[in-house]
N, C-alpha and C positions, 0 to 999 in steps of 0.2 A: 504494500500499500504506499502510496506516495503523499508526502504532505503537500497540502495546497501551497500556493506561492505566496498567498496574502492578498491576491488581487481579487481572488472570487469573492470573499466576503466584502471588498470595498464595491465591488461590483453590483452585489445584492442590495448593499446599502445605498448606492446611488439611484438604482432603479425604484426602491422604496420612497426615496425622498422626492423623486421625480413625479411619482405617482401621486403622493400625498399634496405636492405643489399644485399639480393640475387639478387635484378635487378641490382644493381651497381655492384657487383662482375661478374655477368653474362656479362655485358657490357665491363669490361676490361679485359677478357679471351682473348686469341689467338683464331685463326682461327680453331684450333682443340679442342677447349675446354681447352687448356691447361693454365698455368700461363701466364700472361703478357710478360715475358721475354723470353718465348719460341719463339717469332717471331725474337729474336735476334740471333737465332742460325746459319742461312745462313751467318750473317755478321760476326760472330764471326769465323766461318768457314774460310770465303775468308782472313780474317787477318791472322788466323793461317796457311794458306797454303803459303801466301807470306812470313812470317816470317819464317817458317820451310824450305821452300826452300833456302833462303838466307843463314840461319844457317848452314844448312846441306854442303852448297857449302863451306862455309867459314871454317868449321871444316875440311872437306876433304883437302882442299888446305894448311891450316895451318899445318895438319900432313904430308902430302907430302912435303911440304917445309922443315919441320925438318928433315925428314927422308933423302930428297936428297940434303939438303944444298942448295936450289935455291931460299930462301927468296928474295923478297917478291912476285915472278912472278907467281908461281902457287897459291897461296892465290889471287891474283888479277883475274887469268883466272877463278878460282872456284868460286869466287866471282860474276863474271858476268854470268857464267853457272847457278848456284843457283838462281841467280835473274831472269834470263829467264825462268827457270823451276817454280819459285814461280809465276810470272807472267801469265805463260801458264797455270797454274792450277786455279789461280784466273779468268781467262777469260772462262774457261771450267765450272767453278762452276757459274759464272754469266749468262751464256747462259744456263745452265739448269734450275737456278733459274726463269730466264725470260721464258723459254717454259714452265715451271710448272704454272706459273701465268697466261700465257694466255691459258692453258688448262682449269685451275680453272675458268677462267673468260667466257670461252666459254661454260664451263657445266653449270655456274649459269644464263645463258640467257636462257630464254623460245624461243617459237617458233616465236614470233613477234619481236625478236630482243631486247626485253626490258629486263632489268635486274629483277629478281625476288627479292622481299623484303627480307631483311635479317633476 
């Protein structure tokens, strides 16, 4: 019987470590198999929609105030309008995300009404 060269236990250990890393990585990926941060996309979009609506309203109001000399009234009016537009966009996005989640949940259920194993 020959003694192992010492390489076989290391190969086995490397294989087991690689399998463990693959299982861990597969568990932390998003629902589409992307990176874990990809699930934050809708939340980032909601925040961006709100900030963009307010920012556009403020910029339009500021420019019109400077041009017409009505400081600060148009700035205030367009701030309110931009805020309303931003909130409307946030509500639309939230409703779409919710309907997508419900559709995905319904698609993942089998005929008995139980969830399938992930």
